[in-house]
C-alpha positions in Angstrom: -4.7 38.8 17.6 -1.2 37.9 16.3 -1.5 34.4 17.5 -4.8 34.1 15.6 -3.0 35.3 12.3 -0.4 32.8 13.0 -2.7 30.1 13.4 -4.8 31.0 10.3 -1.4 31.2 8.3 -0.4 27.7 9.7 -3.8 26.4 8.7 -3.6 27.8 5.2 -0.3 26.3 4.8 -1.3 23.1 5.9 -4.4 23.0 3.7 -2.2 24.0 0.6 0.3 21.3 1.5 -2.7 18.7 1.6 -3.9 19.9 -1.7 -0.6 19.9 -3.4 -0.2 16.3 -2.1 -3.5 15.4 -3.1 -2.7 16.7 -6.8 0.6 14.9 -6.9 -1.1 11.6 -5.7 -3.8 12.0 -8.2 -1.2 12.9 -11.0 0.8 9.7 -9.9 -2.5 7.7 -9.9 -3.2 8.8 -13.4 0.3 8.1 -14.5 0.1 4.8 -13.2 -3.4 4.1 -14.7 -2.2 5.2 -18.1 0.9 3.0 -17.9 -1.0 0.0 -17.0 -3.6 0.7 -19.7 -0.8 1.1 -22.5 0.9 -2.3 -21.2 -2.0 -4.2 -20.9 -3.8 -3.0 -24.1 -0.6 -2.8 -26.3 -0.4 -6.7 -26.2 -3.8 -7.0 -27.6 -2.7 -5.6 -31.0 -4.2 -7.3 -34.1 -1.0 -7.3 -36.1 -1.3 -11.0 -36.4 -4.9 -11.5 -36.0 -6.7 -14.0 -38.2 -9.7 -11.5 -38.2 -7.3 -9.2 -40.3 -6.4 -12.1 -42.4 -9.9 -13.1 -43.1 -10.8 -9.4 -44.0 -7.9 -9.2 -46.5 -9.0 -12.5 -47.9 -12.8 -11.5 -48.3 -11.4 -8.1 -49.8 -9.3 -10.0 -52.3 -12.2 -12.0 -53.4 -14.3 -9.1 -53.7 -11.8 -7.0 -55.6 -10.1 -9.5 -58.0 -8.5 -6.7 -60.4 -7.0 -4.7 -57.3 -3.4 -4.2 -57.6 -1.4 -6.6 -56.0 0.7 -3.8 -54.0 -2.3 -2.4 -52.5 -2.7 -5.3 -50.1 0.2 -4.8 -47.6 -0.7 -1.2 -47.3 -4.5 -2.1 -46.6 -3.4 -4.7 -44.0 -1.3 -1.9 -42.2 -4.3 0.5 -42.1 -7.0 -2.2 -41.3 -4.4 -3.1 -38.2 -4.1 0.4 -37.2 -7.7 1.6 -37.4 -9.0 -1.7 -35.9 -6.6 -1.3 -33.0 -7.8 2.6 -32.6 -11.7 1.3 -32.8 -11.1 -1.8 -30.1 -8.2 -0.6 -27.9 -7.9 3.1 -28.4 -8.7 6.1 -26.2 -12.6 5.9 -25.2 -13.0 2.5 -26.9 -14.6 -0.4 -24.9 -11.3 -2.0 -23.9 -10.3 1.4 -22.6 -13.3 1.9 -20.4 -13.0 -1.6 -19.1 -9.4 -1.4 -18.0 -10.2 2.1 -16.4 -13.2 0.7 -14.8 -11.6 -2.2 -13.3 -8.6 -0.1 -12.1 -10.7 2.5 -10.4 -11.2 0.7 -7.1 -7.4 0.1 -6.8 -5.3 2.1 -4.4 -2.3 4.0 -5.7 0.0 1.4 -4.0 -2.0 -1.5 -5.7 -1.6 0.3 -9.1 2.1 0.6 -8.5 2.4 -3.2 -7.6 0.3 -4.1 -10.6 2.6 -1.9 -12.7 5.6 -3.8 -11.6 4.0 -7.4 -12.4 3.1 -6.0 -15.9 7.0 -5.8 -16.4 7.5 -9.4 -15.4 9.2 -11.3 -18.1 7.0 -14.4 -17.6 3.9 -12.2 -17.7 5.2 -10.7 -20.9 5.9 -14.3 -22.2 2.3 -15.2 -21.2 0.7 -12.1 -22.9 2.8 -12.7 -26.1 1.6 -16.4 -26.2 -1.9 -15.4 -25.7 -1.8 -12.6 -28.5 -0.3 -14.9 -31.1 -2.3 -15.7 -34.3 -2.4 -19.3 -33.2 -4.0 -18.3 -29.9 -6.5 -15.9 -31.6 -7.4 -18.5 -34.0 -8.2 -21.0 -31.1 -10.2 -18.4 -29.4 -12.3 -17.7 -32.4 -13.0 -21.5 -33.0 -13.8 -21.7 -29.3 -16.0 -18.9 -29.4 -18.0 -20.3 -32.4 -18.2 -23.7 -30.6 -19.3 -22.2 -27.4 -22.0 -20.3 -29.4 -23.4 -23.4 -31.1 -23.4 -25.1 -27.6 -25.1 -22.1 -26.1 -27.7 -22.0 -28.7 -28.4 -25.7 -28.2 -28.7 -25.6 -24.6 -30.9 -22.5 -24.8 -33.2 -24.2 -27.4 -33.4 -27.2 -25.1 -34.4 -25.2 -21.9 -37.2 -23.4 -24.1 -38.4 -26.9 -25.6 -38.4 -28.4 -22.1 -40.9 -25.7 -21.0 -42.8 -26.4 -24.4 -41.7 -23.3 -26.0 -40.3 -22.8 -29.5 -36.5 -22.6 -29.7 -35.2 -19.3 -31.2 -31.5 -20.1 -32.1 
């Protein structure tokens, strides 16, 4: 009887240890995912985005009598709110990053977190986030859209169908 109680106590202790280790592992994993997400998405901020500049330019045209001092404040608010919508908690980018990281092991997440601190990677991300790079992206997207529309219409027309784009 004493041996059964001792075995049960050892089993309970082992299960508790496994549960604690699992909780710690999940906590570590969640911390790594949060860190990776913050590091990855923080470099996507719109502070120098041509989108914000265009929005301000359009707003100035629509509001020619607005006081000059409103525009720097408005720019900061547009940047902050846009970043929240695009990159904040529960935004599309948040879901995309978490989805991409879901299949990675804790060891892989830890290695990725180290890579995100690499100076060359940081330099690359900074260059990709510059206003010039964002402007180039917008121009490329527009060119690609026009090219895709022409391609799609060509395919439709090759089947004796009316183009739609």
